C-alpha positions as CSV (number, residue, x, y, z in Angstrom):
1,X,38.6,149.8,66.8
2,X,40.1,146.8,68.4
3,X,42.5,148.4,71.4
4,X,45.2,150.8,70.2
5,X,46.8,149.1,67.5
6,X,47.3,149.6,64.0
7,X,47.8,146.7,60.8
8,X,47.8,145.9,57.6
9,X,48.0,143.7,54.9
10,X,50.7,143.4,52.1
11,X,49.0,141.1,49.2
12,X,51.1,139.4,46.1
13,X,48.6,138.8,43.8
14,X,49.6,135.6,41.1
15,X,49.0,136.7,38.1
16,X,47.3,134.0,34.9
17,X,47.7,135.1,31.4
18,X,45.0,133.6,29.8
19,X,45.5,135.0,26.2
20,X,49.6,135.1,25.5
21,X,48.8,137.8,22.4
22,X,48.3,140.6,25.2
23,X,52.3,139.7,26.6
24,X,53.6,138.3,29.3
25,X,52.7,138.1,33.1
26,X,55.3,140.8,33.6
27,X,54.1,143.1,30.4
28,X,50.4,142.4,31.7
29,X,51.3,143.7,35.8
30,X,53.3,146.9,34.0
31,X,50.4,147.3,32.2
32,X,47.5,147.3,35.4
33,X,49.9,149.8,37.5
34,X,50.1,152.2,34.7
35,X,46.5,152.8,34.0
36,X,46.0,152.7,37.9
37,X,48.3,155.9,37.6
38,X,48.2,157.5,34.4
39,X,44.3,156.5,33.1
40,X,42.1,156.2,36.1
41,X,44.2,158.3,38.4
42,X,43.7,156.5,41.4
43,X,46.8,158.0,43.6
44,X,50.5,159.1,42.8
45,X,53.3,157.4,40.9
46,X,56.9,157.2,42.9
47,X,59.0,159.5,41.2
48,X,61.9,158.2,43.3
49,X,63.2,155.0,44.0
50,X,61.9,153.6,47.3
51,X,64.5,151.3,46.4
52,X,66.6,150.3,44.0
53,X,66.2,146.7,43.7
54,X,62.7,146.3,45.2
55,X,61.0,149.0,44.2
56,X,62.4,151.4,41.7
57,X,61.2,154.5,40.2
58,X,57.7,154.6,38.9
59,X,57.1,151.2,39.7
60,X,54.0,152.2,41.7
61,X,52.8,154.6,43.9
62,X,50.4,155.6,47.0
63,X,46.6,155.4,46.4
64,X,43.8,158.2,47.2
65,X,42.6,155.2,49.3
66,X,45.8,155.5,51.3
67,X,47.0,152.3,50.1
68,X,49.7,151.7,47.5
69,X,50.1,149.4,44.4
70,X,53.2,148.6,42.9
71,X,55.0,146.0,41.4
72,X,57.4,143.4,43.7
73,X,60.8,143.2,41.7
74,X,61.0,140.2,43.3
75,X,58.7,137.3,40.4
76,X,57.4,140.9,39.0
77,X,54.1,140.2,41.3
78,X,51.3,142.5,41.4
79,X,51.1,144.0,45.3
80,X,48.5,145.8,47.2
81,X,48.8,147.1,50.3
82,X,46.0,148.3,52.3
83,X,46.2,151.8,54.4
84,X,47.2,151.4,58.2
85,X,43.8,150.3,60.0
86,X,42.6,150.5,63.1
87,X,39.2,148.4,62.5
88,X,39.5,144.8,61.8
89,X,36.1,145.9,59.0
90,X,37.9,148.7,57.9
91,X,40.7,146.7,56.9
92,X,38.7,143.9,55.4
93,X,37.2,146.6,53.1
94,X,39.9,148.0,52.0
95,X,41.6,145.0,51.3
96,X,39.0,143.6,49.3
97,X,38.7,147.5,47.6
98,X,42.3,146.2,46.5
99,X,41.1,143.1,44.6
100,X,38.3,145.8,43.2
101,X,40.8,148.0,41.6
102,X,42.7,145.3,39.8
103,X,39.3,143.8,38.6
104,X,38.0,147.2,37.6
105,X,41.4,148.0,35.5
106,X,41.0,144.7,33.8
107,X,37.9,146.3,32.4
108,X,39.3,149.6,31.7
109,X,41.9,147.6,29.5
110,X,39.3,144.9,28.2
111,X,41.4,142.5,29.2
112,X,38.6,140.4,31.7
113,X,38.6,137.5,29.6
114,X,42.1,137.3,28.9
115,X,43.8,137.8,32.5
116,X,42.8,137.3,35.9
117,X,44.6,137.7,39.0
118,X,44.6,135.2,42.1
119,X,44.8,136.2,45.5
120,X,46.6,132.8,46.5
121,X,50.1,131.5,47.7
122,X,51.6,129.2,45.3
123,X,52.2,128.3,42.2
124,X,51.6,124.2,42.2
125,X,53.4,123.4,39.4
126,X,56.8,125.4,39.6
127,X,56.8,125.5,43.0
128,X,57.0,128.9,43.6
129,X,55.0,131.0,46.6
130,X,54.5,134.5,47.3
131,X,53.0,136.2,50.1
132,X,49.9,137.6,52.0
133,X,52.6,139.8,54.3
134,X,51.1,141.2,57.9
135,X,51.9,144.6,59.3
136,X,51.2,145.5,63.5
137,X,52.2,148.6,65.5
138,X,53.5,146.9,68.5
139,X,55.7,148.1,71.4
140,X,59.3,148.0,71.7
141,X,59.9,149.5,75.2
142,X,60.4,147.1,78.1
143,X,56.8,146.6,77.9
144,X,58.3,143.7,75.1
145,X,60.6,141.1,76.7
146,X,63.4,140.6,74.4
147,X,62.3,136.9,73.5
148,X,58.8,137.7,73.2
149,X,58.1,136.2,70.0
150,X,59.2,132.7,71.5
151,X,55.8,132.4,73.5
152,X,53.6,134.1,70.3
153,X,55.4,131.3,68.2
154,X,53.1,128.8,69.1
155,X,49.7,130.9,68.6
156,X,50.8,131.9,65.0
157,X,52.0,128.2,64.2
158,X,48.5,126.5,65.2
159,X,46.5,129.6,64.0
160,X,46.1,128.0,61.0
161,X,43.2,125.8,61.8
162,X,41.0,128.7,61.5
163,X,43.4,131.1,59.5
164,X,44.5,128.4,56.6
165,X,43.6,128.9,53.1
166,X,43.8,125.3,52.4
167,X,45.5,124.0,49.3
168,X,45.9,120.7,47.4
169,X,49.0,118.8,47.7
170,X,52.6,120.1,49.1
171,X,55.8,120.9,47.8
172,X,59.4,119.6,49.2
173,X,62.2,121.8,50.1
174,X,65.7,120.2,49.8
175,X,68.2,122.1,50.4
176,X,70.5,122.5,46.9
177,X,73.9,123.0,49.1
178,X,74.3,125.9,47.2
179,X,76.5,129.6,47.9
180,X,76.4,132.6,46.2
181,X,79.6,134.0,45.7
182,X,80.4,137.6,45.7
183,X,79.7,138.2,42.2
184,X,76.3,136.8,42.1
185,X,75.3,138.9,45.2
186,X,76.6,141.9,43.4
187,X,74.3,140.7,40.5
188,X,71.6,139.6,41.5
189,X,70.8,142.6,44.8
190,X,67.6,141.7,45.4
191,X,68.2,139.5,48.9
192,X,71.0,138.6,47.3
193,X,69.8,134.9,44.9
194,X,66.6,133.2,44.1
195,X,65.3,130.7,46.3
196,X,65.6,128.2,43.7
197,X,69.2,128.4,43.4
198,X,69.6,127.5,47.1
199,X,66.3,125.1,47.4
200,X,65.4,122.4,45.6
201,X,61.1,122.3,45.2
202,X,59.3,119.4,44.2
203,X,55.8,117.9,44.4
204,X,55.4,115.7,47.9
205,X,53.3,113.2,46.2
206,X,52.5,112.2,49.8
207,X,50.3,115.1,50.8
208,X,46.6,115.2,49.4
209,X,45.1,118.5,51.1
210,X,46.6,120.8,53.7
211,X,45.5,123.7,56.2
212,X,48.2,126.6,54.8
213,X,49.6,127.1,51.3
214,X,52.5,128.9,52.9
215,X,53.5,125.8,55.4
216,X,55.9,124.1,53.2
217,X,58.2,126.7,52.2
218,X,58.9,128.7,55.2
219,X,62.4,127.6,56.5
220,X,63.1,129.8,59.7
221,X,61.5,131.4,62.6
222,X,63.1,134.6,62.2
223,X,65.0,136.3,59.3
224,X,65.8,139.7,57.4
225,X,66.4,138.1,54.1
226,X,63.3,136.6,53.1
227,X,63.8,135.3,49.5
228,X,65.9,132.4,50.6
229,X,65.5,132.2,54.0
230,X,61.5,132.7,54.2
231,X,60.7,132.9,57.7
232,X,57.8,133.3,60.3
233,X,58.5,136.5,61.6
234,X,60.9,139.1,59.2
235,X,62.3,142.4,61.7
236,X,61.2,145.7,60.1
237,X,62.4,149.0,61.7
238,X,61.4,151.4,59.1
239,X,58.9,154.2,58.3
240,X,55.7,152.4,58.0
241,X,54.7,152.0,61.2
242,X,57.8,153.8,63.1
243,X,56.5,156.2,65.9
244,X,58.3,156.9,69.5
245,X,58.7,153.1,71.3
246,X,56.8,151.6,68.4
247,X,57.7,149.8,65.4
248,X,56.5,146.9,63.0
249,X,56.2,143.6,63.4
250,X,56.3,142.2,59.8
251,X,54.6,138.2,59.5
252,X,55.9,136.7,56.4
253,X,54.2,133.2,56.6
254,X,50.1,134.1,56.3
255,X,48.1,133.3,53.6
256,X,45.2,135.2,51.6
257,X,41.9,134.7,52.7
258,X,39.0,134.9,50.6
259,X,36.6,134.7,53.4
260,X,35.9,137.8,54.9
261,X,35.4,136.4,58.1
262,X,38.8,134.2,58.4
263,X,40.8,137.8,57.3
264,X,39.1,139.7,60.2
265,X,39.5,136.6,62.6
266,X,43.2,135.9,62.5
267,X,44.1,139.9,62.4
268,X,41.9,140.3,65.2
269,X,43.3,136.8,67.1
270,X,46.7,138.2,66.8
271,X,46.1,141.5,67.8
272,X,45.1,140.1,70.8
273,X,48.1,138.0,71.5
274,X,49.7,141.1,70.7
275,X,48.2,142.4,73.6
276,X,49.4,139.4,76.1
277,X,52.8,139.9,75.2
278,X,53.0,143.7,75.8
279,X,51.4,143.2,78.9
280,X,53.6,140.1,79.8
281,X,50.8,138.4,80.6
282,X,52.0,135.1,78.5
283,X,53.4,132.1,80.4
284,X,57.2,131.7,80.2
285,X,56.1,127.6,79.6
286,X,54.2,128.3,76.7
287,X,57.1,128.0,74.0
288,X,57.4,125.7,71.1
289,X,60.1,122.7,70.9
290,X,59.9,123.1,67.1
291,X,57.9,126.3,65.8
292,X,58.7,124.6,62.0
293,X,58.0,121.5,62.7
294,X,54.8,122.4,64.3
295,X,53.7,125.0,61.1
296,X,54.4,122.2,58.1
297,X,53.1,118.9,60.8
298,X,49.7,120.9,61.8
299,X,49.3,121.9,58.1
300,X,49.7,118.4,56.9
301,X,47.9,116.3,59.6
302,X,44.8,114.2,57.9
303,X,43.6,113.2,61.0
304,X,43.1,116.5,62.3
305,X,44.2,116.1,66.0
306,X,47.2,118.7,65.2
307,X,49.3,117.5,67.9
308,X,52.0,119.7,69.1
309,X,55.0,119.1,71.0
310,X,56.4,122.1,73.7
311,X,59.3,122.8,74.6
312,X,59.0,120.9,78.0
313,X,58.2,117.9,75.8
314,X,54.4,117.9,76.8
315,X,52.1,117.2,74.1
316,X,48.8,119.5,73.5
317,X,46.1,119.7,70.7
318,X,46.0,123.0,68.5
319,X,42.6,123.6,69.0
320,X,43.6,123.5,73.2
321,X,46.9,125.5,72.8
322,X,44.5,128.5,70.8
323,X,41.9,127.6,73.9
324,X,45.0,129.1,76.3
325,X,45.6,132.1,74.0
326,X,41.9,133.1,74.1
327,X,41.4,132.0,78.2
328,X,43.9,134.9,78.6
329,X,42.5,137.4,76.0
330,X,39.5,136.6,77.9
331,X,40.3,137.4,81.4
332,X,42.1,140.9,80.4
333,X,40.4,142.0,77.7
334,X,36.7,141.1,77.4
335,X,34.4,144.1,77.7
336,X,37.0,146.6,76.2
337,X,35.7,147.4,72.7
338,X,32.7,145.7,70.5
339,X,35.8,144.5,68.3
340,X,37.3,142.8,70.6
341,X,34.6,140.8,72.2
342,X,33.4,140.1,68.2
343,X,36.7,138.3,68.0
344,X,36.9,136.9,71.7
345,X,33.1,134.9,71.1
346,X,34.2,134.2,67.3
347,X,37.3,132.5,68.6
348,X,35.4,130.3,71.1
349,X,33.1,129.7,68.2
350,X,35.6,128.3,66.0
351,X,37.3,126.4,68.4
352,X,34.1,124.9,69.6
353,X,33.3,124.0,66.1
354,X,36.6,122.2,65.0
355,X,36.5,120.4,67.9
356,X,33.0,119.0,67.7
357,X,31.0,119.8,64.3
358,X,33.6,121.3,61.9
359,X,31.0,121.1,58.9
360,X,29.8,124.0,60.7
361,X,32.3,126.3,59.5
362,X,32.2,125.5,55.9
363,X,31.3,128.8,55.3
364,X,33.9,131.2,56.9
365,X,36.9,128.9,57.6
366,X,38.7,128.9,54.0
367,X,40.6,125.3,54.0
368,X,37.1,123.7,55.2
369,X,35.2,125.6,52.1
370,X,37.8,124.6,49.8
371,X,37.4,121.0,50.7
372,X,34.0,120.9,50.5
373,X,33.8,122.7,47.0
374,X,36.4,119.8,46.3
375,X,35.1,116.9,47.9
376,X,32.1,118.3,45.9
377,X,33.3,117.8,42.4
378,X,35.0,114.5,43.0
379,X,31.9,113.3,44.0
380,X,30.1,114.1,41.1
381,X,32.8,113.3,38.3
382,X,35.2,110.5,40.0
383,X,38.0,112.6,40.3
384,X,40.7,111.4,42.4
385,X,43.7,113.3,44.3
386,X,46.5,114.5,42.7
387,X,44.5,114.6,39.3
388,X,45.3,118.0,37.4
389,X,42.0,119.3,37.6
390,X,41.9,119.6,41.3
391,X,44.6,122.4,41.4
392,X,42.8,124.4,38.5
393,X,40.1,124.2,41.3
394,X,42.6,125.1,44.0
395,X,43.4,128.2,42.3
396,X,40.1,129.3,40.8
397,X,39.0,129.2,44.1
398,X,41.1,132.9,44.8
399,X,40.2,133.9,41.2
400,X,39.6,137.9,42.4
401,X,37.2,139.0,39.8
402,X,33.4,138.2,41.4
403,X,32.0,137.0,38.5
404,X,34.6,134.2,37.7
405,X,36.5,133.4,40.8
406,X,34.9,130.5,42.6
407,X,34.8,131.6,46.1
408,X,32.7,134.6,44.3
409,X,30.1,131.9,43.1
410,X,29.4,130.7,46.9
411,X,29.2,134.6,47.9
412,X,26.4,135.2,45.2
413,X,24.5,132.3,46.2
414,X,24.6,133.3,50.4
415,X,26.9,130.1,51.1
416,X,29.7,132.0,53.0
417,X,29.4,134.3,55.7
418,X,30.2,137.9,55.3
419,X,31.1,140.7,57.4
420,X,31.4,143.8,54.7
421,X,29.1,144.5,52.0
422,X,30.1,145.6,48.3
423,X,28.8,149.0,49.1
424,X,31.5,150.1,51.6
425,X,34.2,147.7,49.7
426,X,33.5,150.3,46.4
427,X,33.6,153.3,48.6
428,X,37.2,151.9,50.1
429,X,38.5,151.9,46.9
430,X,38.9,155.5,47.3
431,X,38.2,156.5,50.6
432,X,40.4,156.0,52.8
433,X,40.1,155.0,56.6
434,X,39.1,157.8,58.9
435,X,41.1,157.1,62.1
436,X,44.7,156.9,61.1
437,X,46.8,159.1,59.4
438,X,45.5,157.4,56.2
439,X,42.8,159.8,56.0
440,X,45.3,162.8,55.7
441,X,47.6,161.3,53.1
442,X,44.7,159.7,51.0
443,X,42.8,163.5,51.2
444,X,46.2,164.8,50.1
445,X,46.9,162.7,47.5
446,X,43.6,163.4,46.0
447,X,44.1,167.1,46.0
448,X,47.5,166.6,44.6
449,X,46.3,164.2,41.7
450,X,43.6,166.8,40.9
451,X,46.0,169.6,40.2
452,X,48.1,167.4,38.8
453,X,51.3,167.8,40.3
454,X,54.7,166.6,38.6
455,X,56.7,167.2,41.5
456,X,56.2,165.5,45.0
457,X,58.2,162.6,47.0
458,X,55.3,160.5,49.7
459,X,55.9,158.0,51.9
460,X,53.6,156.2,54.6
461,X,55.1,159.5,57.1
462,X,55.4,162.3,54.9
463,X,54.4,164.1,52.1
464,X,56.7,166.8,50.4
465,X,56.5,169.0,47.9
466,X,58.8,171.4,48.8
467,X,60.7,172.2,51.7
468,X,58.0,174.8,52.9
469,X,55.7,172.6,51.7
470,X,55.2,169.3,53.4
471,X,53.6,167.5,56.3
472,X,55.0,165.2,58.4
473,X,52.7,162.2,59.8
474,X,54.8,160.2,62.3
475,X,52.0,159.5,64.6
476,X,50.2,156.6,62.6
477,X,46.8,157.1,65.5
478,X,46.5,160.8,63.9
479,X,44.3,162.0,61.6
480,X,46.4,165.7,60.8
481,X,43.0,167.6,59.9
482,X,44.6,171.3,60.9
483,X,48.3,170.2,59.1
484,X,46.1,168.8,56.0
485,X,44.1,172.1,55.1
486,X,47.1,174.2,55.5
487,X,49.2,172.0,53.1
488,X,46.2,172.1,50.7
489,X,45.2,176.0,50.9
490,X,49.2,176.4,50.2
491,X,48.9,174.7,46.8
């Protein structure tokens, strides 16, 4: 465990239909979802709507590994949410397990060569973006200042120097001056209206390569409505992590990491910065002049100087800004637990290498791994920035099939650093983390599925069969062993 915090990742996968005879991307994701619950029996499908607009009945469900697989109604993306995790390495295993589940379903359907799914976050040609969202349990009592996010934003907007997935090219968003009418709001209940109706999205030929896939598409620091107000932070007050004085911090601006190392470092460093915020250990001067400008300018800076302007007018490099957070965390948390010490050690190493010898990170930081692949291809073929072939390489880097994706080809050749192994990932397909409430929920779902129950209601914090048979799981840190056994024995 890393301190006392629960976290998880939601990944919206891109779907590329290579053989149109099997249908559209919408029909493909529907078939994949149905196979998971009705054929592979990996969980229980939702019998009632979780949200009439976003997640109607039977659009997905909870899995026996504690996570969720469902169709996001906006864009019809297949989405996988990891179970609640308290260990960075559990999170890596379960995030990769979500990819393994999808690939196994494609094999079962006989579609391995006809469809591919991608852990990426941008459609280069259509201009769409889709997310890899992060969730963290945070304190909402007086430990957390009311404007706490202002002193966390400098970290969040610059962590892309080690957490960015990298992307070829860029997009420009220009406000179209469109305001939906009341009738259009009624016709489009899913966060009111499509982002393309509000912003004109065009390719930006001035950008050849940048750190982040999402930076060009983020338009707000903080927003509750996210389809045309894509924000860094999306406030959520719900039962996913809600417990006593805890609630869910929902980060929207992140992106899918193929690298296990980058994924763990991204989540681990964010946990430590949240620890600092809750400890009121972040100095008040640690504020940006413009968070959105910082996010985009750091992503797009070809010089890698990554200069950031602070609220007081001073400037600092993103590396040195990250070091401020690192040093604060070192002083407070060094020696607390093995995962904390791993994060502190690797955080320091990565910042030093980014400053002195970035090539040392070409086995663990996604934007550097991908850039090396692109440059090798360009040297061998004479391709130039702007060629469509480079966009194809960018996409295939994120192909989640271990026998097709470019990242996994590098992994098989031993050219990228690993934190978990395939045996652990395979186990996470059907086994939840054993130190959060996901253990109880996964076990109960497995037993209900085995007995083919057809009346139930399941959410992150409850499993309900009838008035006398239910398990409330408000505490995400508890595994509820007695309650779980009692419930199962009553079935």
